[in-house]
N, C-alpha and C positions, 0 to 999 in steps of 0.2 A: 443207461450210459451215465458214468459219474461226471461230476462238475470238471474234473481234471481232463477226462477224455473229451468233453465238449470243448474246453478251452483249447486243447491241442489240435482238435479238428477245425477250429474256427479260423486258424491262421495258416496259410499255405504260401510257401515261397515260390514265386514265379521266375521269370527269366531275369538274368543280370543284363542291365543296359549300360553299365560302366564298370570297368575293372582297371585301376591304376596301381601298379606295384613299384615300390621303391625299396631300398634296403631297410628302411625304418618302419614302414607301414604299407598296408594295402587298403585303398579306397574302393568301396563296392557300392554300386547303385543297383537296386533290384526292385522288382515288383512284388508286393505282398497282397495276397488275395485274402479278404475276410468277407464272408457272405457274398453280397453282390457288389462289393466295393474293392477296387484295386488302388493300392497305395504305392507311391514312390518312396523308397526307404533307402537312406544312405547310412553307411556304417564304415568304421575304420577298424581294421584288425592290426594289432600290434604284437610284438613278441611279448611273452610273459615278463612280469616284473618280479624283482627280488628286493626286499627291504630288510636290513639287518639292525637289530638293536644290540649294540656293543656294550658289554658290561666289564668294568675293571675296577677293583677295590671299592665296590659298593657304590659305583657311580656309572651313569650312562654317558657314553662319549659320543659327541657329534663333530663332524667336519665344519669348516667354515660355511656360513650362508652362501648359497649359490644364486646368481642372477637368473631370473625366469623372464625371458622376453615376452611371453604371452600375457604376463600380468605387470610387467614393467618395473619389477623390484626384486630384491634379494629375498629368499626364503631360507628358513632353517629346516633342514630335513635329516632324517636318518640316512646312513649310507645306503645307497640303492642304485638299481640299474636294470637293464634288460637281460633276459636269459634266452639266448638263441635256442631254437627247437631241439637241436641236437645236444645241448649242454644240460647237465644235471644242475638243478637249482642250488644245491649245496656248493658245487664247484664254482658257480657264478658268484655265490656269496663270498667265498674266499677271495676271489679276484677283485671283487668290489671293495672289500675291507683293505686289500693291498693298495688299490688305486686311490681310494678316498681318504684313508687314515694312515697308510704306510704300514699297515699291520701285516707281517709276515705270517704265513700259514703255521709256522712253529710257535708263534705267540698265542694261538688259539687253543685254550684248554678244552673247550667243547663248543660245538655248533649244533644247537637243537632246533628242529623245525617247530614253529608255533602252530603251523597249519600244513601238515604234510601233503594234503590233497590240492592245495591252492584255492584261494577264494576268487570267485568270479567277479570281475570288474566289467560290467556290461552297460554301455550306453551306446548311443548312436556314434559317439566319437571315441570310444575305447572298448574293444572286445579282447579281453586277455584274462589270464589268471595271475594272482598276486601270491607269491610265496614269501613268508617271513621267517626269519631265524633269530634265535638268541645266541649271541656269541659271548662266551665267558672267556676273558682274556687273562693271561699271565700278568702279574704285577710288573711294573716297570714303565718307562716312558713310552709314550705313543708319539711317533714322529709328526703326524699332521693334526693332532687333536686341537680343536678350536674351543670347544665348550664341554663342560662336564656337569651333570645334574645328579644330586644325591638321590639315592633310592630310598626315600621316605615321603610321607605325604606332601610336605612342603615342596620338596624337589620335583615330585611327579607333577603337582599342580602347576608349578612354574614352567616345567617343560611343556605340558599340555597347552598352557597359555602361549608359549613362544612358538609352537609348531603351527604352521599355516597349512601344511599339506594334509589333506583329509585322510590319505591312505596311512601316513605316518602316525597321525593321531589314532587311527583305528588300531594299528599294530600296538601302539603304547597302551591303549585302554584294554585291549584284549589281554596282553601280557599282564598288566597290573591287576585286572579283574581275576585272571586265573590264579595268581599268586595269593590274592585275598581269600578266594574260595577254598583254596588248598590248605589254608591255615585254620579254617573253621573246624 
């Protein structure tokens, strides 16, 4: 038996003792069996997320900072939101750009997935997939743009420093790293 098979067999989901569903999330309490020990495990399932990195005229555009009640302050984030199960993530990305930056679908030159399969975001309080897109935009004004960062080392370093959202930082670094490795 391989190490992976041993690990897979070591954890077994038991009965659910709680299940609370809302339009925003599902809270699940279940027993997990590992060897001779039974653990109470709580998890939250959410709709998948979409984050978009919008680029126009060699700058990354961001909406105004948003107040986050959970941390009691505003945070600077890329445009993003939830993707209902029945919706294609690219379609959700277009709607998010419209909602958060006022960008009409006709202003999008290209919308390329950074990760077409979705990255797993998995902890006891968030079980979902994260889809990210790079949106190349036509030149011209952006109705709701609050901030723009140059696409150069100084601008990216400044943006990375200003972002507090871990998922946004990961999307930025993944995109920046992929650009750097493609140039080598």
